[in-house]
C-alpha positions in Angstrom: -54.5 -32.4 40.2 -52.4 -34.5 37.9 -49.4 -36.7 39.1 -46.4 -34.8 38.3 -43.9 -37.2 36.9 -41.2 -34.6 36.5 -41.1 -33.9 40.5 -40.9 -37.6 41.0 -38.1 -37.8 38.5 -36.1 -35.1 40.0 -36.5 -36.0 43.5 -35.4 -39.4 42.6 -31.7 -38.1 42.1 -31.7 -36.4 45.4 -30.4 -39.6 47.2 -27.4 -39.4 45.0 -26.6 -35.7 45.5 -27.3 -36.2 49.5 -25.0 -39.3 49.5 -22.1 -37.8 47.8 -22.2 -35.2 50.5 -23.3 -37.1 53.5 -20.7 -40.0 52.8 -17.9 -37.8 52.0 -14.9 -38.5 53.8 -15.0 -34.9 55.3 -18.7 -35.5 56.6 -19.7 -38.8 57.6 -17.8 -41.1 55.3 -14.8 -41.8 57.3 -17.1 -42.9 60.3 -19.5 -44.6 58.2 -16.4 -46.7 56.6 -15.2 -47.5 60.2 -18.5 -48.4 61.4 -19.3 -50.9 58.4 -15.9 -52.2 57.9 -15.8 -50.9 54.2 -12.0 -50.1 53.0 -11.0 -48.1 50.0 -9.9 -51.4 48.4 -13.4 -53.0 48.9 -15.2 -50.0 47.7 -13.1 -50.0 44.6 -14.1 -53.5 43.7 -17.9 -52.3 43.5 -19.7 -52.4 40.2 -20.5 -48.6 40.4 -22.8 -48.9 37.3 -25.0 -51.3 39.4 -24.7 -49.4 42.5 -25.7 -46.1 41.1 -28.1 -47.5 38.7 -30.0 -49.4 41.5 -29.8 -46.5 43.8 -31.7 -44.4 41.1 -34.2 -47.1 40.5 -35.0 -47.6 44.3 -35.2 -44.0 44.7 -37.6 -43.7 42.1 -39.8 -46.2 43.8 -39.6 -44.1 46.8 -40.4 -41.0 44.9 -43.5 -42.5 43.3 -44.8 -43.2 46.7 -44.0 -39.8 48.5 -46.7 -37.8 46.6 -49.5 -39.5 48.6 -47.4 -38.9 51.9 -46.6 -35.1 51.3 -49.5 -34.0 49.1 -52.9 -33.4 51.3 -55.0 -33.2 47.9 -54.2 -36.9 47.0 -56.3 -37.7 50.3 -59.4 -36.2 48.6 -58.3 -37.8 45.3 -58.3 -41.3 47.3 -61.8 -40.5 48.6 -63.4 -40.3 45.3 -61.5 -43.6 44.1 -58.6 -42.2 42.3 -57.9 -40.4 39.2 -60.2 -42.3 36.9 -63.3 -41.1 38.9 -62.5 -37.4 38.7 -65.1 -37.0 35.9 -67.8 -38.7 37.8 -67.3 -37.4 41.2 -69.7 -35.4 43.0 -69.6 -31.6 42.6 -68.4 -31.3 46.4 -65.0 -32.7 45.1 -64.6 -29.9 42.6 -65.6 -27.3 45.0 -63.0 -28.8 47.5 -60.2 -28.6 44.9 -61.5 -25.1 44.1 -61.0 -23.9 47.5 -58.1 -25.9 48.7 -56.4 -27.2 45.6 -53.1 -25.5 46.5 -53.5 -25.4 50.3 -50.2 -26.5 51.7 -48.5 -27.0 48.4 -45.0 -25.5 49.6 -41.4 -26.9 49.9 -41.6 -26.3 53.6 -44.8 -28.5 54.1 -43.5 -31.2 51.8 -40.2 -31.2 53.7 -41.9 -31.3 56.8 -43.8 -34.5 55.7 -40.7 -36.0 54.2 -38.9 -35.4 57.5 -41.7 -37.1 59.3 -41.5 -40.1 56.9 -37.8 -40.2 57.3 -38.2 -40.1 61.1 -41.1 -42.5 61.6 -40.3 -45.0 58.8 -36.6 -44.9 57.6 -35.2 -44.5 61.3 -37.2 -47.4 62.6 -36.5 -49.7 59.9 -32.8 -48.9 59.8 -32.5 -49.1 63.7 -34.3 -52.6 63.7 -32.1 -54.2 60.8 -29.1 -52.8 62.6 -29.8 -53.9 66.0 -30.2 -57.4 64.7 -26.9 -57.2 62.7 -25.3 -55.6 65.9 -24.2 -52.5 64.4 -23.5 -49.2 66.5 -25.6 -46.2 67.3 -23.3 -44.3 65.1 -24.0 -46.5 62.3 -27.7 -46.2 62.8 -27.7 -42.4 63.2 -25.6 -42.1 59.9 -27.6 -44.0 57.8 -31.0 -43.0 59.4 -29.9 -39.2 59.1 -29.0 -40.0 55.5 -32.4 -41.0 54.8 -34.1 -38.3 56.9 -32.4 -35.7 55.1 -32.9 -37.3 51.6 -36.6 -37.7 52.3 -36.9 -34.2 53.5 -35.7 -32.8 50.4 -37.5 -35.2 48.2 -40.9 -34.3 50.0 -40.2 -30.5 49.5 -39.6 -30.8 46.0 -42.6 -33.3 45.1 -45.0 -31.0 47.4 -43.9 -27.6 45.9 -43.6 -28.5 42.3 -47.0 -28.3 40.7 
């Protein structure tokens, strides 16, 4: 089971795609701007190359971590010590992969694990920071919701793309 760089790369662009929709004024953009105190003038002063470039970079970091969270077979790989030990693994490892190498490798299953990652990682991190920053629950739910949707789609892509 090789690491699929293309799936990781493609999934890293999901955050931009979801962000364009999620933070659109017709969806949650207007509410988000009100909750953050963002104005059109302030937004126009942003260095968009920097914002989008770093968004892709950080999304790529998330995408590199997701395979171990959404693909069960990475657990078996970890049990033998990693990819460099495949050649010296016991025959039971090869038998396991022969029997279960494609088990749970669907978009739906990866999306489930991506959703759980968003719910149990992104939501608490967003909520904790936001509570200390005295942000509203609208702010918390808009931002955490964005990450839950993004991680759900990213997990689905990574898990399904063999």
